[in-house]
N, C-alpha and C positions, 0 to 999 in steps of 0.2 A: 505495498499499500504505499501512496507518494506522502510525504509527511504534509502536513499543512501548519503552514504561516501564516500568523496573525501581525497583524498590521495594530499599533493601539493609536489614537490620538484623539485631541482636546480641543476644542475648537470654539470661537464668540467673534461674531460678526464674518466670518471668512467665507461667504456662499463663494465669491466670483470665481474663490481659489480653489474649491472641492473637488472641481471635476476633471481635472487638470491633474492634482492630485492624485485622485484614484484611480484613472485612466494610467497615468503612470506606472503606481505600485501594481496595476494589475499587470500591466507588461513586465514588469520583473519575475512576476512568477509567485506574490502573497495570494493566497486562496481564503483570507477571513478578514473582514477589517472592524475592530469596534470603536466606533466613536462616542465622545461623548461631547455636549453642548450643553453652555451655558447662557441663560442673561441675553437674547440673540435678538436684536433688532433687525436684521436685513433678511431673514427668512433664512439664517443658514438651518434652523431649526425643523423647517418646513421642507425643505432639501433632501437633507438627510432621512426624514419619515419619507419621502417620496422613495429616496433610494434603498430604504429597509423593505416599503412593499414591494420594489423590483425585485429585490432578493441582491442585490449588492453590497451591502453591509447589515449590522446591527447594530442599532441608535440607543443611546442610552441618555437621557438629561440629566443631566448634574446640577439638581439644584441644592441651594443650600439647606443648613447651615454646611459651612467648610472646615476642615482639618484648620487647626494651627499651621499645619505645611502649606496651607492655600490651596488655589482648585485644583488644580492639577494632580497635586499630590493627593486631594480628596480623591480624584476621578480612579488615579490608579488603583487608593485600596478600594475602593468601589470594586473594582473590574477584578480582582483579585478573586470573588466570591462568585464568579458568573461562570455559565458551564462553560461559554464558550473559551473561557483564556483554560480553564483547566484540559480540555478537549487537545487544545494545540500544541503542535509538537516542536516547534519555533514561535519564540515571540520578539516583538521591537517596539517600543514607545517612540513615537514621531513626532512632530510638529509639523503645522499645514505647508510650511515654509522649507522642511527637510525632506531630499530626492535622493531615495538611494541608489547610486550610480555603482553596477559592477563591471570590473574591467577584466576580466576574467572571461575564457568559454563564449557561450552564446550570452552575456550578461542577466543572466537567470539567478534568482537564488541556488537554485539546485547545483548549477555550473561554479558558484562558491562553496558548495558546503562540499563537490568532488576537488577541488582545488584546495581544500584545507579538513580532511576525511577526518582528524583525529579532533579537531575545535569542537567543544561544548557551548564557547562562546565564541562570537568577533564583535572586536570595537571597530565599529565606523566611524573614522576621526571626520570631523568639520572640513571641509572646505570653504571657506565664506568668500560668497560674493557680492561684490561690492554694489553701491549704485549706481556706475557708470555715468555718472549729471546727469540722471532721471527727472526730468522735474514733476511730469504729470502723468496720473494712473492714467493706463490703455489697456483693457480689455482683450488682451494678449498673451498666449501660454509665458508665465517665469520663467520658464527654464529656456527660451527662445531669447528672450529680452534680456538677458542678463548674464553675460559671456566675462565680463571681466572679473579676474578676484585675485584672494592671497597667493602668495608664490608656494613651492612646493616645501619648500625649507623657509619656514619663518620661525623666527626666535622671541618673541614679545605679541601680544601677550598671552599667557597661558589659555587665558580662555578660547583664544583663536582652535586650541587643539582639544577642547571636548570632543568626547563622542559618545553615542549611542550604542549602546550591545546588542545582536542578536545573541539568543544565548536560548540555549537546548533546554525545554521545560519538563525536567525531569523528576523536580521536586527537590530538586538542591538548594533550590532556592523559592522560599514560600511566598514572596511579595513584588509586584513590581516597581521601577522605581524609574525617576524622569530618564536617569543619563543611563541606570546600570541597574539590574533585580538585587535585589534588595533578601534580608530576612533568611541567610544563608543556614543550612545545617552544615556545623563544621564539621562533622563524622565524615561529610561525603565531600570535601574542597580539594583534599589530596587527589582523586583520581579527574577532580573535572577541570579539563583544560582550556587557558585563556588565550586566545592569537590575537594579533593584529592583523589592519587591514595590506602588511606588507608580507603575512604571513609567519610572522616572527612569533615564537610562543611567550607571553608573558609571566610576570611571576607573582609571590601570592599577594603582594599590595594591591593589583587589581583583581584579582578576587573577593575582596574586601570592604574597596575604600576607595580608589582611585576613580577618579572621574575625565581625567587629560592624558592624551598621550605626552609621551617624549617630546618637546618641540625641537626643532632646528636639523629636522630632518625628514625623510619621508612617509609618510606613513599612508599612500595611498595605492600601491603598486595592482594590489587585487580591488580593493572595495573601498570609496571612499563617503563619507556624506556631504552631497551638497544643499548646502543652506546658505538661503536665501532671508536674512534678518532683515534687510531693508528694504530693498525693492525702490520704488518711483520714491521720490520726497513727498509726494501729495501721501502717499499710503502709507510712509511710516510717521504721516500726522495722523490716520486715523488708526495705527497703530499705538501710538502715545495714547489717543483717548479711548480706545479700547479697553487700553493695559493690561496687565503682565499675570501669565498663567501659573509659574511660579514667582514668588518673590512679588504678589498682587500688589501690598502697600510699597512698592518701590515706584518713583514716576521714571518713565520714557524720556529722555533727553538728547544732549548732544553729547555726551559721556558714551552712553550706550552706540552711537553712530561713530564717535569716531574710534571707539575699542575696533571694530567692524569694519568700516567703509574701504576695506583692500582692493584697489582694481589695477595691480600691476600685472598681472598675467592672465593670458586669455586659456579657457578650459571651454571645449566645444564636444567633449566625450558623451559628454548625456545624451550628445544628438543621435545617438547608435538607438537608442527605443523611440526617436519621433514619429517612422510609422507607425509604430504598433502602437503607441500612446494616441497619435492622432486619430488612427482608427477606433479605439475603443471610445476615446473620448466623441466620436461622432454618433455614435450608438448611443452612447449616454445621453447626448443631448438633441435625438432623434422621437425621445418622450417630451411631448410638447408640455407637459407639464413642467418637468425640469427645465425645458427649454424657457418657459415664463418664470420661472424661479431664479433664474436666474439674471435673465433679462432686470428684473424686478431688484436683484440686487443689485446689481450695476447701477441702476440708476438712485436707487438709496448711498451707497455709494457716495454718489458725485454730488449729492443734496446733501449726505452730511459733513463732506468736505467742504462745502459753502458756507454752511452753518457754522462750523468752525473758524473758519479765515472770516468771521463775523466777532469774534473772541480776541484778544488785546493776546493771552497765553499761548495761544495756537499759531494766530498770524506771527508772533515772534520767532517761536520754534521753526516754522517752515520758512522765513527768511534767513533764521541761523545758519538751516540747512545750506541753502543758497551759497552763504557767504563760507563756507567750511571747506575748504580742500580736501582733496584725497588721502585719507591716511597713507603717511609713506612707512616702511618697513624699518625697523630697528636692528643695525649691524648684533653680532653675536657677543663682542666685548661689550656693548653696552648693555645688551640684555644679561649678562653677567653681573654687571653692576647690578640692577635694577634687582635682580633675585636674592644677591647677597642681604639688601635692603629689606625686601621681601622676609629672610630669615632670619635677621635682627630683628624684626617686627615679632616674629611667631616667637622667639625665644624669651622677648621680653613678655608678651602676651602669658606663658607658659608661668612666671616665676611668679605674675599679680594674682 
């Protein structure tokens, strides 16, 4: 029997991006989709209900109250109790701005497992795709609009090397996490093997706590996570209005933008999926109800942006984005200096 691959997603006011994301990950080889939605005004929840009716995914409203960890942590905690999760052979928690990009074989999940037959967990390290000076939102595929990105070897910041984990759901971990599985069974960890996107076996700390790959080297030979955290400047303002799923009490501002707006290299490798993704997306949009829901979501997005531009904090943010140049990479020596300062800070915190 073929393995079942489950993608778990949490969304709010992101309906215009759903069909591309879903079609892409169907092309990659995911067999099941569990999607949580919360407090949507743009029809995201209605679109998910329709996709569920058509058998494309399972939709779970993620209504409050939320745990202290935030909206996404609450959803993942609830996910662990669902039959769909318990039945999955492999699980990956994703965001709607993250796209799995496999470089081995035919680009599917079975091909990745064939390349790493001993793996029980595989880290998919982010490759950050910048804004590329695109100001206005356009209803076009994200993976085609944004091709400028961070270099393969990036020395700073560590957040740029965070990963998401595709893991075998065999009971070694009892809980889902945003970046990695949690609630490990210590007795089973010794035989549970983690590998990175280059095919290197990882040490014990990755089994228990690590959230980011070793930076300053390539982590992408077999697989990477294309991460589009910014989008057009207009979309980023709407993202700030929407709020964050993790650390939801932290407001998005220019600092988040600068940490992620790398436009140094060009990477179009994800276009290998374009034909398959386009065909699947066309099949989805052929449903009249889905097509109308998508159109209404785009209209909502445009109207909401106009509303926000009449409010000084959001208008100021939009202006600052246009005034802020692309992020430049820091060299290895400077990054080492910053790391030494961070280590000093950790030592001080441990003493206090």
